[in-house]
C-alpha positions in Angstrom: 0.0 0.0 0.0 1.4 3.4 -1.0 2.4 5.9 1.6 2.7 9.5 0.7 5.7 11.2 2.3 5.6 15.0 2.3 8.8 16.6 3.4 12.3 17.8 2.4 14.9 16.2 0.2 18.4 17.6 0.9 22.1 17.1 0.5 24.0 17.0 3.8 27.6 18.3 3.4 29.4 17.1 6.5 32.9 18.5 7.3 35.2 17.5 10.2 37.5 20.2 11.7 40.5 18.5 13.4 40.5 21.0 16.2 38.2 22.8 18.6 36.1 25.8 17.8 36.7 27.3 21.3 40.4 27.6 20.5 39.8 29.8 17.5 36.9 31.9 18.6 37.8 34.8 21.0 34.8 35.7 23.2 35.8 39.3 23.5 35.9 39.6 19.7 32.6 37.8 18.9 31.2 41.1 17.6 33.7 41.1 14.8 34.0 37.3 14.1 36.1 36.2 11.1 37.4 32.7 11.3 38.3 30.0 8.8 38.6 26.2 9.5 40.5 23.7 7.4 38.3 20.7 6.9 40.3 17.8 5.4 37.3 15.5 5.6 34.1 16.1 3.6 31.2 13.8 3.0 28.1 14.6 0.9 25.2 12.5 2.1 21.6 12.0 0.8 19.3 13.4 3.4 16.1 15.4 4.1 13.2 14.0 6.1 11.2 12.7 3.2 14.2 11.0 1.6 15.3 9.4 4.9 11.8 8.2 5.8 11.2 6.8 2.3 14.6 5.0 2.3 13.8 3.2 5.6 10.2 2.4 4.6 11.5 0.8 1.4 13.9 -1.4 3.5 10.8 -2.6 5.4 9.1 -3.6 2.1 6.8 -0.6 2.0 5.8 1.5 -1.0 6.9 5.1 -0.2 5.9 8.0 -2.5 8.0 11.1 -1.9 6.3 14.4 -2.5 9.1 17.1 -2.4 10.7 19.8 -4.4 14.3 19.7 -5.7 16.6 21.9 -7.7 18.8 21.7 -10.8 21.4 19.6 -9.0 19.0 16.8 -7.9 19.8 14.2 -10.6 22.2 12.1 -8.5 19.6 11.9 -5.8 16.6 11.1 -8.0 18.7 8.6 -10.0 19.5 6.8 -6.7 15.9 6.7 -5.7 15.0 5.1 -9.0 17.8 2.5 -8.5 16.3 1.7 -5.1 12.8 1.3 -6.6 11.4 4.4 -4.9 9.1 6.3 -7.3 10.0 9.9 -8.1 6.6 10.6 -9.8 5.6 13.2 -7.1 9.0 15.0 -6.9 8.9 18.4 -8.5 11.9 20.0 -10.2 12.0 23.7 -9.6 14.2 25.3 -12.3 16.9 27.7 -11.4 17.1 26.6 -7.8 19.3 24.3 -5.8 18.1 21.3 -3.8 18.0 22.1 -0.1 21.5 21.9 1.4 22.9 21.6 4.9 26.6 22.5 5.5 27.7 21.0 8.8 31.1 21.5 10.4 31.9 19.4 13.4 34.9 19.8 15.7 36.7 17.3 17.9 34.3 18.0 20.8 31.3 17.2 18.6 30.3 20.9 18.5 28.6 21.8 15.3 28.2 24.9 13.1 25.5 24.5 10.5 24.2 26.6 7.7 21.1 25.5 5.9 20.0 26.7 2.4 16.3 25.8 1.8 16.5 26.3 -2.0 13.7 24.4 -3.8 12.1 23.5 -0.5 10.6 27.0 -0.5 8.4 25.9 -3.4 7.0 22.9 -1.6 3.5 24.4 -1.7 3.5 24.0 -5.5 2.9 20.3 -4.9 -0.8 19.5 -4.5 -2.8 16.7 -2.9 -6.4 16.0 -4.0 -9.0 13.3 -3.6 -7.4 11.4 -6.5 -4.1 11.0 -4.7 -3.3 7.3 -4.5 -2.2 6.7 -0.9 -3.6 4.9 2.1 -1.5 6.9 4.6 0.7 10.0 4.6 3.1 12.0 6.8 3.7 15.7 6.7 7.3 16.1 7.9 9.5 19.3 8.0 9.4 21.2 4.7 8.6 24.7 3.5 6.1 26.4 5.9 3.4 27.0 3.3 3.8 23.5 1.9 3.3 22.0 5.4 0.2 24.1 6.1 -1.4 23.4 2.7 -0.6 19.7 2.6 -2.2 19.2 6.0 -5.3 21.0 4.8 -5.3 19.0 1.5 -4.8 15.6 3.2 -7.7 16.3 5.6 -9.9 17.3 2.8 -9.0 14.2 0.8 -9.7 12.1 3.9 -6.2 10.5 3.8 -5.1 9.7 7.4 -1.7 11.2 8.2 1.0 11.8 10.8 1.9 15.4 11.5 5.6 15.6 12.3 6.5 19.2 12.9 10.1 18.5 13.9 12.6 21.2 13.1 9.8 23.2 11.5 8.3 24.0 14.9 9.7 27.5 15.2 7.8 28.5 12.0 4.5 28.0 13.7 2.6 29.9 16.4 0.4 28.2 19.0 -2.8 28.8 17.1 -1.1 27.5 13.9 -0.2 24.3 15.7 -3.6 23.8 17.2 -5.2 24.1 13.8 -2.8 21.7 12.2 -3.0 19.1 15.1 -6.8 19.4 14.9 -6.7 18.2 11.3 -4.1 15.5 11.9 -4.8 11.8 12.5 -1.5 11.3 14.5 1.1 13.6 16.0 4.8 12.6 16.4 7.4 14.6 18.3 10.5 14.0 20.3 10.5 14.9 24.0 12.1 18.4 23.5 9.6 19.2 20.6 6.8 18.0 22.8 7.7 20.6 25.5 7.9 23.2 22.8 4.4 22.2 21.5 3.1 22.4 25.1 4.5 25.9 25.6 3.3 27.2 22.3 -0.3 25.8 22.5 -0.8 26.0 26.3 -2.0 22.4 26.2 -0.5 19.4 27.8 0.5 16.4 25.8 -2.3 14.5 27.4 -4.8 17.1 26.2 -3.3 17.1 22.7 -3.5 13.3 22.6 -7.3 13.6 22.9 -7.3 15.5 19.6 -5.7 12.7 17.5 -5.9 9.0 17.2 -2.4 8.7 18.7 0.4 11.0 20.0 3.9 9.5 19.7 6.8 11.0 21.8 10.3 9.7 21.2 12.9 9.9 24.0 16.1 8.7 22.4 17.8 5.9 24.4 14.9 6.1 26.9 12.5 4.7 24.4 9.2 6.2 23.4 5.6 6.6 24.6 2.5 6.3 22.5 -0.8 7.8 23.8 -3.7 6.3 21.9 -7.4 6.4 22.7 -6.9 6.8 26.4 -4.2 4.1 26.7 -0.5 4.6 27.3 2.1 2.4 25.6 5.7 2.6 26.8 8.0 1.3 24.2 11.5 0.2 25.2 14.5 1.3 23.2 16.6 -1.3 21.3 20.3 -1.2 22.2 22.3 -0.4 19.1 25.2 -2.7 18.0 27.3 0.5 18.1 26.5 4.2 18.4 27.9 6.0 15.4 25.7 8.8 14.3 22.2 9.9 15.4 21.4 11.7 12.2 18.2 10.5 10.7 17.2 8.3 13.7 13.9 10.1 14.1 13.1 9.6 10.4 13.9 5.9 10.7 11.6 5.6 13.7 8.8 7.3 11.7 9.2 4.7 8.9 8.4 2.0 11.4 5.3 4.0 12.5 4.1 4.3 9.0 4.7 0.6 8.2 2.9 -0.5 11.3 -0.1 1.8 10.9 -0.6 1.0 7.2 -0.4 -2.8 7.9 -2.8 -2.7 10.8 -0.3 -3.6 13.6 -1.2 -2.9 17.2 0.5 0.0 18.9 3.0 -2.1 20.9 4.2 -3.9 17.8 4.3 -0.6 15.8 6.3 1.2 18.4 8.7 -1.7 18.8 9.3 -1.8 15.0 9.8 2.0 15.0 12.3 1.7 17.9 14.2 -1.0 16.1 14.5 1.0 12.9 16.0 3.9 14.9 18.5 1.6 16.5 19.5 0.1 13.2 20.1 3.6 11.8 22.3 4.9 14.7 24.9 2.3 13.9 25.9 3.9 10.6 26.9 7.4 9.4 24.3 9.6 7.5 20.6 9.0 7.1 20.7 6.4 4.3 23.8 4.3 4.6 22.4 1.2 6.4 21.5 -1.7 4.1 19.6 -4.3 6.0 17.2 -6.5 4.1 13.6 -7.1 5.3 14.7 -10.6 6.3 17.5 -9.2 8.5 15.1 -6.6 10.0 12.7 -9.4 10.9 15.4 -11.4 12.5 16.6 -8.4 14.5 13.0 -7.8 15.7 12.8 -11.4 17.0 16.2 -11.1 18.7 15.2 -7.8 20.4 11.7 -8.7 21.6 11.5 -12.5 21.6 8.5 -12.6 19.3 8.0 -12.7 15.5 7.2 -9.6 13.5 3.7 -10.1 11.9 
């Protein structure tokens, strides 16, 4: 069953500075900052919320349909998606723009300086959803502001159930904005920090917000996750990673498990456990899309982690 994934596609340019920022930034001169860092290591990764979620959902055997906007430089990304068997039919090329890009410099203390260029992402509202959209489930993940607002409205009008995942887009929305978007959503997914931000902006507790949706999912990193659904609380244990390498994209991997479980009718305990496992698998590799487990290997990992078979 096809799952529509509304969100960003981006290139992550990751650089490693073999030193410490604090040794090169003088606090008393911060008002006239001018520094340069030599970065002998540079990686360019495929990223963006929509791309990461789709990649993980495909590993599970799902049928992701990315709806995103990309620029003139997107051909290597779209070609890779085609090789992976992920359809690009709903990906819009916006001419004379660049695909969204993150430029991340990390020092030896794991401090980061990041610059983000949204590029074609600013045109996400040009993609439209209507009653003819062929999808059984959807997610609205961080993207251009207008695109997120309009896609939520369009999914609700088309009666396609969806997860609202505000993520890093939260600062773009006021409390009333969020209340309106949550009211239209079927599910709401946040991490624990984002959950506190939503509470502050809306003036509503997570318990109150959970009553507005079929389920509210809160991820808590190594502490697991909590799913509040129809008056019941499901505490989902985390899965210990084989090795902790890079948390980038773990939230997206978790959301792929949510989508797969929901669209296949799993109960919330099973869905949460699968989502937790996908996050654990991802953290053991660098970047958001460099883990390569097959569905058979994921099924075996689920049994090993929880002592029961994945449906």
